N, CA, C and O atoms as a GROMACS GRO file, in nm:
protein
  368
    1MET      N    1  -0.349   3.631   2.543
    1MET     CA    2  -0.254   3.547   2.474
    1MET      C    3  -0.182   3.461   2.576
    1MET      O    4  -0.168   3.500   2.692
    2GLY      N    5  -0.138   3.346   2.535
    2GLY     CA    6  -0.057   3.261   2.622
    2GLY      C    7   0.088   3.304   2.614
    2GLY      O    8   0.132   3.358   2.513
    3VAL      N    9   0.161   3.281   2.720
    3VAL     CA   10   0.302   3.321   2.726
    3VAL      C   11   0.385   3.205   2.778
    3VAL      O   12   0.348   3.141   2.876
    4ALA      N   13   0.496   3.177   2.712
    4ALA     CA   14   0.591   3.077   2.758
    4ALA      C   15   0.730   3.139   2.760
    4ALA      O   16   0.766   3.214   2.669
    5MET      N   17   0.807   3.109   2.864
    5MET     CA   18   0.941   3.164   2.877
    5MET      C   19   1.036   3.051   2.915
    5MET      O   20   1.010   2.977   3.010
    6ALA      N   21   1.145   3.038   2.841
    6ALA     CA   22   1.243   2.933   2.868
    6ALA      C   23   1.373   2.997   2.916
    6ALA      O   24   1.421   3.094   2.858
    7ASN      N   25   1.429   2.942   3.022
    7ASN     CA   26   1.554   2.991   3.079
    7ASN      C   27   1.658   2.880   3.079
    7ASN      O   28   1.624   2.761   3.074
    8TYR      N   29   1.785   2.918   3.085
    8TYR     CA   30   1.893   2.820   3.099
    8TYR      C   31   1.887   2.758   3.239
    8TYR      O   32   1.853   2.827   3.335
    9PRO      N   33   1.920   2.628   3.250
    9PRO     CA   34   1.917   2.562   3.380
    9PRO      C   35   2.035   2.602   3.468
    9PRO      O   36   2.130   2.665   3.421
   10ALA      N   37   2.028   2.563   3.596
   10ALA     CA   38   2.140   2.582   3.688
   10ALA      C   39   2.254   2.493   3.639
   10ALA      O   40   2.225   2.391   3.578
   11PRO      N   41   2.378   2.524   3.662
   11PRO     CA   42   2.428   2.635   3.741
   11PRO      C   43   2.449   2.763   3.660
   11PRO      O   44   2.483   2.867   3.717
   12MET      N   45   2.430   2.757   3.527
   12MET     CA   46   2.450   2.877   3.446
   12MET      C   47   2.350   2.986   3.482
   12MET      O   48   2.386   3.103   3.498
   13CYS      N   49   2.224   2.948   3.495
   13CYS     CA   50   2.117   3.040   3.537
   13CYS      C   51   2.031   2.965   3.638
   13CYS      O   52   2.072   2.860   3.688
   14ASN      N   53   1.913   3.017   3.667
   14ASN     CA   54   1.833   2.952   3.771
   14ASN      C   55   1.718   2.869   3.718
   14ASN      O   56   1.633   2.825   3.795
   15GLY      N   57   1.712   2.847   3.586
   15GLY     CA   58   1.603   2.765   3.532
   15GLY      C   59   1.469   2.834   3.551
   15GLY      O   60   1.453   2.951   3.516
   16CYS      N   61   1.374   2.761   3.605
   16CYS     CA   62   1.240   2.814   3.635
   16CYS      C   63   1.166   2.862   3.510
   16CYS      O   64   1.101   2.966   3.514
   17SER      N   65   1.176   2.787   3.400
   17SER     CA   66   1.096   2.819   3.281
   17SER      C   67   0.949   2.813   3.318
   17SER      O   68   0.910   2.734   3.404
   18THR      N   69   0.867   2.895   3.254
   18THR     CA   70   0.726   2.904   3.291
   18THR      C   71   0.637   2.916   3.168
   18THR      O   72   0.684   2.949   3.058
   19ALA      N   73   0.509   2.888   3.187
   19ALA     CA   74   0.408   2.911   3.084
   19ALA      C   75   0.279   2.955   3.154
   19ALA      O   76   0.243   2.901   3.258
   20TYR      N   77   0.212   3.053   3.095
   20TYR     CA   78   0.088   3.108   3.151
   20TYR      C   79  -0.019   3.110   3.043
   20TYR      O   80   0.010   3.132   2.926
   21ASP      N   81  -0.144   3.086   3.084
   21ASP     CA   82  -0.253   3.093   2.988
   21ASP      C   83  -0.299   3.238   2.973
   21ASP      O   84  -0.242   3.329   3.033
   22ALA      N   85  -0.403   3.259   2.892
   22ALA     CA   86  -0.451   3.394   2.862
   22ALA      C   87  -0.507   3.465   2.985
   22ALA      O   88  -0.516   3.588   2.985
   23ASN      N   89  -0.545   3.392   3.088
   23ASN     CA   90  -0.597   3.453   3.210
   23ASN      C   91  -0.489   3.480   3.313
   23ASN      O   92  -0.517   3.532   3.421
   24GLY      N   93  -0.365   3.445   3.281
   24GLY     CA   94  -0.255   3.465   3.375
   24GLY      C   95  -0.234   3.349   3.470
   24GLY      O   96  -0.153   3.359   3.563
   25THR      N   97  -0.304   3.240   3.449
   25THR     CA   98  -0.287   3.121   3.532
   25THR      C   99  -0.160   3.049   3.491
   25THR      O  100  -0.137   3.024   3.372
   26CYS      N  101  -0.077   3.015   3.589
   26CYS     CA  102   0.048   2.944   3.561
   26CYS      C  103   0.016   2.800   3.521
   26CYS      O  104  -0.046   2.726   3.598
   27LEU      N  105   0.060   2.761   3.403
   27LEU     CA  106   0.038   2.625   3.354
   27LEU      C  107   0.155   2.534   3.389
   27LEU      O  108   0.136   2.417   3.421
   28VAL      N  109   0.276   2.589   3.382
   28VAL     CA  110   0.398   2.513   3.409
   28VAL      C  111   0.498   2.606   3.475
   28VAL      O  112   0.516   2.720   3.433
   29ILE      N  113   0.563   2.556   3.579
   29ILE     CA  114   0.680   2.623   3.633
   29ILE      C  115   0.783   2.514   3.660
   29ILE      O  116   0.761   2.425   3.742
   30ALA      N  117   0.893   2.522   3.589
   30ALA     CA  118   0.997   2.420   3.600
   30ALA      C  119   1.090   2.453   3.715
   30ALA      O  120   1.093   2.565   3.765
   31GLY      N  121   1.166   2.354   3.755
   31GLY     CA  122   1.267   2.375   3.858
   31GLY      C  123   1.395   2.428   3.796
   31GLY      O  124   1.395   2.480   3.684
   32GLU      N  125   1.504   2.415   3.868
   32GLU     CA  126   1.634   2.463   3.821
   32GLU      C  127   1.698   2.369   3.720
   32GLU      O  128   1.787   2.409   3.645
   33GLU      N  129   1.653   2.243   3.718
   33GLU     CA  130   1.718   2.141   3.636
   33GLU      C  131   1.679   2.154   3.489
   33GLU      O  132   1.577   2.213   3.454
   34GLU      N  133   1.764   2.096   3.404
   34GLU     CA  134   1.734   2.089   3.261
   34GLU      C  135   1.627   1.984   3.240
   34GLU      O  136   1.626   1.882   3.308
   35GLY      N  137   1.537   2.007   3.147
   35GLY     CA  138   1.434   1.909   3.120
   35GLY      C  139   1.343   1.952   3.008
   35GLY      O  140   1.360   2.060   2.950
   36LEU      N  141   1.248   1.868   2.977
   36LEU     CA  142   1.148   1.896   2.876
   36LEU      C  143   1.016   1.915   2.949
   36LEU      O  144   0.970   1.826   3.020
   37PHE      N  145   0.955   2.030   2.931
   37PHE     CA  146   0.832   2.064   3.002
   37PHE      C  147   0.727   2.102   2.899
   37PHE      O  148   0.754   2.178   2.806
   38VAL      N  149   0.607   2.051   2.916
   38VAL     CA  150   0.500   2.071   2.818
   38VAL      C  151   0.386   2.148   2.882
   38VAL      O  152   0.343   2.117   2.993
   39ALA      N  153   0.338   2.250   2.811
   39ALA     CA  154   0.220   2.325   2.855
   39ALA      C  155   0.116   2.316   2.745
   39ALA      O  156   0.147   2.334   2.627
   40SER      N  157  -0.007   2.288   2.781
   40SER     CA  158  -0.116   2.282   2.684
   40SER      C  159  -0.196   2.412   2.691
   40SER      O  160  -0.247   2.449   2.796
   41PHE      N  161  -0.206   2.480   2.577
   41PHE     CA  162  -0.282   2.603   2.570
   41PHE      C  163  -0.418   2.575   2.508
   41PHE      O  164  -0.426   2.505   2.407
   42ASP      N  165  -0.523   2.627   2.566
   42ASP     CA  166  -0.658   2.613   2.513
   42ASP      C  167  -0.676   2.721   2.407
   42ASP      O  168  -0.709   2.835   2.439
   43MET      N  169  -0.655   2.686   2.281
   43MET     CA  170  -0.659   2.784   2.173
   43MET      C  171  -0.797   2.846   2.157
   43MET      O  172  -0.808   2.964   2.122
   44ASP      N  173  -0.903   2.769   2.181
   44ASP     CA  174  -1.037   2.827   2.172
   44ASP      C  175  -1.057   2.934   2.278
   44ASP      O  176  -1.116   3.039   2.250
   45ALA      N  177  -1.008   2.910   2.399
   45ALA     CA  178  -1.019   3.010   2.506
   45ALA      C  179  -0.938   3.135   2.472
   45ALA      O  180  -0.982   3.246   2.500
   46ILE      N  181  -0.821   3.116   2.413
   46ILE     CA  182  -0.739   3.231   2.374
   46ILE      C  183  -0.810   3.312   2.267
   46ILE      O  184  -0.811   3.435   2.274
   47ARG      N  185  -0.870   3.246   2.169
   47ARG     CA  186  -0.943   3.317   2.064
   47ARG      C  187  -1.062   3.395   2.122
   47ARG      O  188  -1.085   3.509   2.084
   48LYS      N  189  -1.136   3.332   2.214
   48LYS     CA  190  -1.249   3.400   2.276
   48LYS      C  191  -1.204   3.522   2.355
   48LYS      O  192  -1.268   3.627   2.351
   49ARG      N  193  -1.093   3.509   2.426
   49ARG     CA  194  -1.043   3.621   2.506
   49ARG      C  195  -0.999   3.736   2.415
   49ARG      O  196  -1.020   3.852   2.448
   50ARG      N  197  -0.939   3.703   2.302
   50ARG     CA  198  -0.894   3.808   2.209
   50ARG      C  199  -1.011   3.887   2.152
   50ARG      O  200  -0.995   4.003   2.114
   51LEU      N  201  -1.129   3.827   2.146
   51LEU     CA  202  -1.246   3.899   2.098
   51LEU      C  203  -1.288   4.009   2.195
   51LEU      O  204  -1.356   4.104   2.156
   52LYS      N  205  -1.247   3.997   2.322
   52LYS     CA  206  -1.293   4.090   2.426
   52LYS      C  207  -1.184   4.182   2.480
   52LYS      O  208  -1.213   4.268   2.563
   53THR      N  209  -1.061   4.167   2.434
   53THR     CA  210  -0.952   4.246   2.491
   53THR      C  211  -0.882   4.328   2.384
   53THR      O  212  -0.907   4.311   2.264
   54ILE      N  213  -0.794   4.415   2.427
   54ILE     CA  214  -0.719   4.500   2.334
   54ILE      C  215  -0.620   4.421   2.252
   54ILE      O  216  -0.566   4.473   2.154
   55HIS      N  217  -0.595   4.297   2.288
   55HIS     CA  218  -0.499   4.216   2.214
   55HIS      C  219  -0.560   4.149   2.092
   55HIS      O  220  -0.494   4.072   2.023
   56GLY      N  221  -0.685   4.178   2.064
   56GLY     CA  222  -0.750   4.123   1.946
   56GLY      C  223  -0.705   4.195   1.821
   56GLY      O  224  -0.588   4.229   1.807
   57ASN      N  225  -0.797   4.220   1.732
   57ASN     CA  226  -0.764   4.286   1.605
   57ASN      C  227  -0.758   4.437   1.616
   57ASN      O  228  -0.726   4.503   1.517
   58ALA      N  229  -0.788   4.493   1.730
   58ALA     CA  230  -0.801   4.638   1.743
   58ALA      C  231  -0.676   4.715   1.701
   58ALA      O  232  -0.687   4.822   1.641
   59TYR      N  233  -0.559   4.662   1.730
   59TYR     CA  234  -0.437   4.737   1.703
   59TYR      C  235  -0.352   4.677   1.592
   59TYR      O  236  -0.236   4.714   1.576
   60ARG      N  237  -0.409   4.585   1.515
   60ARG     CA  238  -0.335   4.528   1.403
   60ARG      C  239  -0.317   4.634   1.295
   60ARG      O  240  -0.405   4.717   1.275
   61ARG      N  241  -0.204   4.630   1.227
   61ARG     CA  242  -0.177   4.723   1.118
   61ARG      C  243  -0.119   4.646   0.998
   61ARG      O  244  -0.002   4.662   0.965
   62PRO      N  245  -0.201   4.562   0.935
   62PRO     CA  246  -0.149   4.479   0.826
   62PRO      C  247  -0.087   4.559   0.712
   62PRO      O  248   0.000   4.508   0.642
   63HIS      N  249  -0.131   4.682   0.693
   63HIS     CA  250  -0.071   4.765   0.587
   63HIS      C  251   0.075   4.794   0.615
   63HIS      O  252   0.148   4.834   0.525
   64ARG      N  253   0.120   4.775   0.739
   64ARG     CA  254   0.260   4.796   0.775
   64ARG      C  255   0.345   4.671   0.756
   64ARG      O  256   0.468   4.679   0.759
   65TYR      N  257   0.282   4.555   0.737
   65TYR     CA  258   0.355   4.429   0.733
   65TYR      C  259   0.400   4.388   0.593
   65TYR      O  260   0.473   4.291   0.578
   66GLY      N  261   0.356   4.460   0.493
   66GLY     CA  262   0.381   4.421   0.355
   66GLY      C  263   0.525   4.384   0.325
   66GLY      O  264   0.550   4.280   0.264
   67LEU      N  265   0.620   4.466   0.368
   67LEU     CA  266   0.760   4.437   0.340
   67LEU      C  267   0.808   4.311   0.410
   67LEU      O  268   0.898   4.243   0.361
   68LEU      N  269   0.750   4.280   0.524
   68LEU     CA  270   0.789   4.159   0.596
   68LEU      C  271   0.734   4.033   0.531
   68LEU      O  272   0.794   3.926   0.541
   69LEU      N  273   0.620   4.046   0.465
   69LEU     CA  274   0.549   3.929   0.417
   69LEU      C  275   0.563   3.901   0.268
   69LEU      O  276   0.524   3.793   0.223
   70HIS      N  277   0.616   3.994   0.191
   70HIS     CA  278   0.623   3.969   0.047
   70HIS      C  279   0.721   3.856   0.018
   70HIS      O  280   0.815   3.832   0.094
   71SER      N  281   0.696   3.786  -0.092
   71SER     CA  282   0.777   3.667  -0.123
   71SER      C  283   0.885   3.694  -0.227
   71SER      O  284   0.958   3.602  -0.264
   72GLU      N  285   0.897   3.817  -0.273
   72GLU     CA  286   1.000   3.848  -0.372
   72GLU      C  287   1.137   3.850  -0.305
   72GLU      O  288   1.150   3.890  -0.189
   73GLN      N  289   1.239   3.805  -0.379
   73GLN     CA  290   1.375   3.803  -0.327
   73GLN      C  291   1.468   3.872  -0.425
   73GLN      O  292   1.452   3.863  -0.546
   74GLU      N  293   1.566   3.941  -0.370
   74GLU     CA  294   1.671   3.995  -0.454
   74GLU      C  295   1.763   3.878  -0.492
   74GLU      O  296   1.771   3.779  -0.420
   75ASP      N  297   1.832   3.890  -0.605
   75ASP     CA  298   1.916   3.781  -0.654
   75ASP      C  299   2.018   3.733  -0.552
   75ASP      O  300   2.050   3.614  -0.548
   76ILE      N  301   2.069   3.822  -0.470
   76ILE     CA  302   2.172   3.783  -0.372
   76ILE      C  303   2.120   3.678  -0.274
   76ILE      O  304   2.200   3.604  -0.216
   77TRP      N  305   1.990   3.670  -0.253
   77TRP     CA  306   1.933   3.577  -0.156
   77TRP      C  307   1.887   3.445  -0.218
   77TRP      O  308   1.839   3.359  -0.145
   78HIS      N  309   1.901   3.427  -0.347
   78HIS     CA  310   1.863   3.300  -0.411
   78HIS      C  311   1.968   3.194  -0.375
   78HIS      O  312   2.088   3.218  -0.391
   79ARG      N  313   1.924   3.079  -0.328
   79ARG     CA  314   2.013   2.973  -0.281
   79ARG      C  315   1.980   2.841  -0.350
   79ARG      O  316   1.875   2.825  -0.411
   80THR      N  317   2.074   2.747  -0.338
   80THR     CA  318   2.049   2.611  -0.384
   80THR      C  319   2.048   2.518  -0.264
   80THR      O  320   2.110   2.547  -0.161
   81ASP      N  321   1.976   2.407  -0.277
   81ASP     CA  322   1.971   2.311  -0.167
   81ASP      C  323   2.092   2.218  -0.175
   81ASP      O  324   2.180   2.237  -0.259
   82GLY      N  325   2.097   2.118  -0.090
   82GLY     CA  326   2.209   2.025  -0.085
   82GLY      C  327   2.228   1.944  -0.212
   82GLY      O  328   2.335   1.888  -0.234
   83ASN      N  329   2.125   1.938  -0.297
   83ASN     CA  330   2.133   1.865  -0.424
   83ASN      C  331   2.161   1.957  -0.542
   83ASN      O  332   2.157   1.914  -0.657
   84GLY      N  333   2.188   2.084  -0.515
   84GLY     CA  334   2.218   2.178  -0.620
   84GLY      C  335   2.096   2.238  -0.690
   84GLY      O  336   2.110   2.314  -0.785
   85ARG      N  337   1.977   2.202  -0.642
   85ARG     CA  338   1.855   2.257  -0.701
   85ARG      C  339   1.822   2.391  -0.635
   85ARG      O  340   1.860   2.414  -0.520
   86PRO      N  341   1.752   2.480  -0.707
   86PRO     CA  342   1.713   2.607  -0.645
   86PRO      C  343   1.630   2.581  -0.520
   86PRO      O  344   1.537   2.501  -0.521
   87TYR      N  345   1.665   2.649  -0.414
   87TYR     CA  346   1.591   2.636  -0.288
   87TYR      C  347   1.462   2.715  -0.298
   87TYR      O  348   1.463   2.833  -0.333
   88GLU      N  349   1.350   2.651  -0.267
   88GLU     CA  350   1.220   2.714  -0.277
   88GLU      C  351   1.155   2.715  -0.138
   88GLU      O  352   1.098   2.614  -0.097
   89PRO      N  353   1.163   2.827  -0.064
   89PRO     CA  354   1.109   2.833   0.072
   89PRO      C  355   0.962   2.797   0.081
   89PRO      O  356   0.918   2.740   0.182
   90SER      N  357   0.883   2.829  -0.021
   90SER     CA  358   0.740   2.802  -0.014
   90SER      C  359   0.709   2.652  -0.019
   90SER      O  360   0.596   2.612   0.010
   91MET      N  361   0.806   2.569  -0.055
   91MET     CA  362   0.786   2.424  -0.061
   91MET      C  363   0.819   2.355   0.071
   91MET      O  364   0.808   2.233   0.080
   92ARG      N  365   0.860   2.428   0.171
   92ARG     CA  366   0.894   2.369   0.300
   92ARG      C  367   0.773   2.343   0.383
   92ARG      O  368   0.784   2.293   0.495
   0.00000   0.00000   0.00000
């Protein structure tokens, strides 16, 4: 899997945000300054690597995710948008 980490810039922290590809190669390492840094991940390479490593489907447990993924809401969580219409998350 690819990994990206963002840190606060100096003087609050030391910056040095980074991004690594699935092989552990550093794609971006920022300095201490604030800025916008872009890393390109090769998604095909990540998918191929997942086929060969423990980070693939081997340890997935979708039967455990049901409560996280269901779309039902209790009444307390029903909201309206800025125009007073019912907010529908699936339409975003």
